Each structure stands twice: as C-alpha cells, then as structure tokens.
C-alpha positions in Angstrom: 43.7 -86.3 79.0 46.9 -87.6 80.6 48.2 -91.1 79.8 47.9 -92.2 83.4 44.2 -91.1 83.5 43.4 -93.1 80.3 45.1 -96.2 81.8 43.0 -95.8 85.0 39.7 -95.5 83.0 40.6 -98.5 80.9 41.4 -100.6 84.1 38.1 -99.5 85.6 36.1 -100.5 82.5 37.9 -103.9 82.5 37.2 -104.3 86.1 33.5 -103.6 85.6 33.2 -106.0 82.7 35.0 -108.7 84.7 32.6 -108.1 87.6 29.6 -108.5 85.3 31.0 -111.7 83.9 31.5 -113.1 87.3 27.9 -112.3 88.3 26.6 -113.9 85.1 28.7 -117.1 85.8 27.4 -117.2 89.4 23.7 -116.8 88.2 24.2 -119.5 85.6 25.7 -121.9 88.2 22.8 -121.2 90.5 20.3 -121.8 87.8 22.0 -125.1 86.7 22.0 -126.2 90.4 18.3 -125.5 90.7 17.4 -127.3 87.5 19.5 -130.3 88.5 17.9 -130.6 91.9 14.5 -130.2 90.4 15.1 -133.0 87.9 16.5 -135.2 90.7 13.5 -134.7 93.0 10.4 -135.5 91.1 8.5 -135.9 94.3 9.2 -132.2 95.2 7.9 -131.1 91.8 4.7 -133.1 92.3 4.2 -131.4 95.7 4.7 -128.0 94.2 2.2 -128.8 91.5 -0.3 -129.9 94.1 0.2 -126.7 96.0 -0.4 -124.6 92.9 -3.5 -126.6 92.1 -5.0 -126.2 95.6 -4.3 -122.4 95.3 -6.2 -122.3 92.0 -9.1 -124.2 93.7 -9.4 -121.4 96.3 -9.3 -118.5 93.9 -12.6 -119.0 92.2 -14.8 -119.3 95.3 -13.1 -116.1 96.7 -14.2 -114.1 93.6 -17.7 -115.6 93.9 -17.9 -114.7 97.5 -17.1 -111.1 96.6 -20.0 -111.0 94.2 -22.4 -112.6 96.7 -21.5 -109.9 99.2 -22.0 -107.2 96.6 -25.5 -108.4 96.0 -26.2 -108.6 99.7 -25.1 -105.0 100.1 -27.4 -104.0 97.2 -30.3 -105.6 99.0 -30.5 -109.0 97.4 -30.8 -111.5 100.2 -28.5 -114.5 100.0 -31.4 -117.0 99.6 -32.7 -115.0 96.6 -29.4 -115.0 94.7 -29.1 -117.5 91.8 -26.2 -119.2 90.2 -27.4 -119.9 86.7 -24.4 -120.3 84.3 -24.0 -117.6 81.6 -26.4 -118.2 78.7 -29.1 -119.7 80.9 -30.0 -116.7 83.0 -33.6 -115.6 82.6 -33.9 -111.9 81.8 -36.0 -111.3 84.8 -33.3 -112.7 87.1 -30.3 -110.9 85.7 -30.1 -108.4 88.6 -30.0 -111.2 91.2 -27.6 -113.5 89.3 -24.1 -113.9 90.6 -22.7 -114.6 87.2 -24.3 -111.7 85.3 -22.8 -108.2 84.8 -26.0 -106.6 85.9 -25.9 -108.7 89.1 -22.9 -109.9 91.0 -20.6 -109.6 88.0 -18.6 -112.7 88.8 -17.1 -114.6 85.9 -18.1 -118.2 85.8 -15.3 -120.8 85.5 -15.1 -124.5 85.5 -12.4 -126.1 87.6 -9.3 -127.0 85.6 -9.2 -130.7 84.5 -5.8 -131.3 86.1 -7.3 -131.1 89.6 -10.1 -133.4 88.8 -9.9 -137.2 89.1 -11.4 -137.8 85.7 -9.2 -135.2 84.0 -12.1 -133.2 82.7 -13.1 -129.7 83.7 -15.2 -129.8 86.9 -18.6 -128.2 87.5 -19.2 -126.3 90.6 -22.4 -126.7 92.7 -23.8 -123.9 94.9 -26.4 -124.6 97.6 -27.6 -124.0 101.1 -28.2 -127.6 102.0 -25.5 -127.8 104.7 -24.7 -126.4 108.1 -21.1 -126.4 109.3 -20.8 -126.3 113.1 -19.0 -123.3 114.5 -19.2 -121.4 111.2 -21.8 -118.7 111.6 -24.6 -119.4 114.0 -26.5 -122.7 114.3 -30.2 -122.9 113.7 -33.0 -125.0 112.3 -33.8 -125.1 108.6 -32.5 -122.6 106.1 -31.6 -120.0 108.7 -28.8 -122.2 110.0 -27.4 -123.3 106.7 -24.4 -121.8 105.0 -24.2 -120.9 101.3 -21.5 -123.2 100.0 -19.6 -123.8 96.8 -18.9 -127.5 96.4 -16.7 -129.3 93.8 -17.1 -133.1 93.7 -14.5 -135.2 92.0 -11.2 -133.5 92.8 -8.1 -135.7 93.1 -7.1 -137.3 96.4 -3.7 -135.4 96.3 -5.4 -132.0 96.0 -8.0 -132.9 98.6 -5.2 -133.9 101.1 -3.3 -130.7 100.4 -6.5 -128.6 101.1 -7.0 -130.5 104.3 -3.4 -129.7 105.3 -3.8 -126.0 104.4 -7.1 -125.8 106.3 -5.4 -127.5 109.3 -8.2 -130.1 109.4 -7.4 -132.9 111.9 -7.6 -136.4 110.3 -7.8 -139.9 111.6 -4.3 -141.4 111.7 -5.8 -144.7 110.7 -7.4 -143.2 107.6 -5.0 -144.1 104.8 -6.7 -141.6 102.5 -5.6 -138.8 104.9 -8.9 -136.9 104.5 -12.0 -136.7 106.6 -14.8 -139.1 105.5 -18.5 -138.6 105.6 -21.7 -140.5 105.1 -23.4 -140.3 101.7 -24.2 -136.7 100.8 -24.5 -137.3 97.1 -28.2 -136.6 97.1 -27.6 -133.1 98.4 -24.3 -131.6 97.2 -25.4 -132.1 93.6 -28.2 -129.6 93.9 -27.5 -126.3 92.2 -28.9 -123.1 93.5 -30.5 -121.6 90.4 -33.9 -120.3 89.2 -35.4 -123.8 89.4 -34.0 -124.5 92.9 -36.5 -124.1 95.8 -34.4 -122.7 98.6 -37.2 -123.2 101.1 -37.1 -127.0 101.0 -33.4 -127.6 101.8 -32.3 -130.1 104.4 -30.6 -128.9 107.5 -27.7 -131.4 107.1 -24.8 -130.9 109.4 -21.6 -131.5 107.5 -19.5 -133.7 109.8 -16.7 -136.3 109.3 -18.7 -139.2 110.5 -17.1 -142.6 109.9 -14.0 -141.3 111.4 -12.9 -141.2 115.1 -12.6 -137.4 114.7 -16.2 -136.5 114.1 -15.7 -132.8 114.6 -12.9 -132.5 112.0 -14.8 -130.0 109.8 -16.2 -127.9 112.7 -15.2 -124.2 112.3 -13.6 -124.8 108.9 -14.8 -122.4 106.2 -13.1 -124.5 103.5 -12.0 -128.0 103.4 -12.2 -131.3 101.6 -13.7 -134.7 102.5 -14.4 -138.1 101.0 -17.9 -139.3 100.4 -18.0 -142.9 101.6 -20.9 -143.9 99.4 -19.4 -142.7 96.1 -15.7 -142.5 96.8 -15.6 -138.9 95.5 -13.3 -136.3 97.0 -15.4 -133.2 97.6 -13.9 -129.7 98.0 -16.1 -127.1 99.7 -15.8 -123.4 100.4 -18.3 -121.3 102.4 -19.4 -118.3 100.5 -21.8 -116.9 103.1 -22.2 -118.0 106.7 -25.3 -117.5 108.7 
C-alpha cells in the first residue's frame, strides 16, 4: 500500500472517531439539559406522573371488557357473567366467570395504591346498577343499564386528569374540577358475583346533579365524578353498553 493511501485511511479513521465523539458530547449535553429542566419543574413531573397513573387506570377495564365480549360471543349473556375474584369462584361457575381461565380468562388486578387516596391498593366493583344517557340505548330496569367497572377512592388529581382526557365538561365554579353527583354509595359498592341478584338492580341514571352542567357524563363511556355524600372520587368505565 502506498504511503499516501495509508495517510488517507488514517485521516478517515480519525475523522470517524472525532465525529462519534462529537455525537456523544451532543447527546450528553441534551441529556443533562433534560435532567436539569426536569429537576427545575417539579410541577411538570407531577403532571407526567398523573398522566401515567390515569393511563394505568384505563388499561385494566380494557382487558376486562375483552373478556366480557369473549363470553358474550361464546353465548354467556352479560347479565349471567360473574366477577368473583380468583380463589372464590364456585366450580359450577368457572365457565361464566370473567376471571377464570375456563371463562373470560381475564387476570384480576387491584388498582395500584399510588392512584388511591388512602395509598392502599384499590378494589374494583362491577355491576349493572347504572344507566348512562347516550351510551347504548335507554330503557327501564336492567335492559337499560350498562355493565360498568367502578373504582371508588381514587385521588382528586387522577380523577381530574381522567375528566380532562374524557373531555367531560365541568362547572367552572366547582373548585374540585370534576363532576359531582348525589349519593350513590349504596349502589356502586355492589359487586356482580355469584351472590348478586342481577334482576333487582336499580335503574339509576348516572348524572352530574349538584352541578349546573347536569349532562356532563352523558355519552361518556368512561369518566370520573365526586360523590357528594362521601367525598370519594369515583372512576368508572363502561364494559358493556346496552
């Protein structure tokens, strides 16, 4: 190999190394800038955490909805499906159980404690006690009610973020920035399981009464509201609309 060619290769290699070093320096500078900005803006970090938490909140009902639909396709009517937690499912009900491998096959999860007001894992409730206007068709009794997953006790920040993502209109005078309702504590706590009589449910319309915007939840398949009687923030997600 000629001397000039060796010098050219050497220069090229040096140039490549220098180029890689410059890229590394640029990436390090960008990372340092991002970290510095993140540490300076604690509020932004809090908002990002709330966004992540609200996303987690929506994932579990989505998986349960898939299992509910699977059972419906297999011929198990929605008002026959049960939501017993694993370990408490009667053998005779395994095929119609949402959380059993022989049934819907969904994996039961509690809500993470960091989205709950008390800091403890939250327990989901599943029932057909409520009808949400403009979601599905309206009707009297069970035929007009939706199958809904409800999670009482979420934090106000998460509830407000859900309301924002669902584009739910709120009363500007409401300092809590979430729709409010009358007391529903006697209903949302019912769990649809083998001991729950689905034929005796109330046909309660879920509305944001107590606010000037009484139709805030109309047409919203998921959302969040504050129970005026208990002060709880309650997340809901429709699993099956009728």
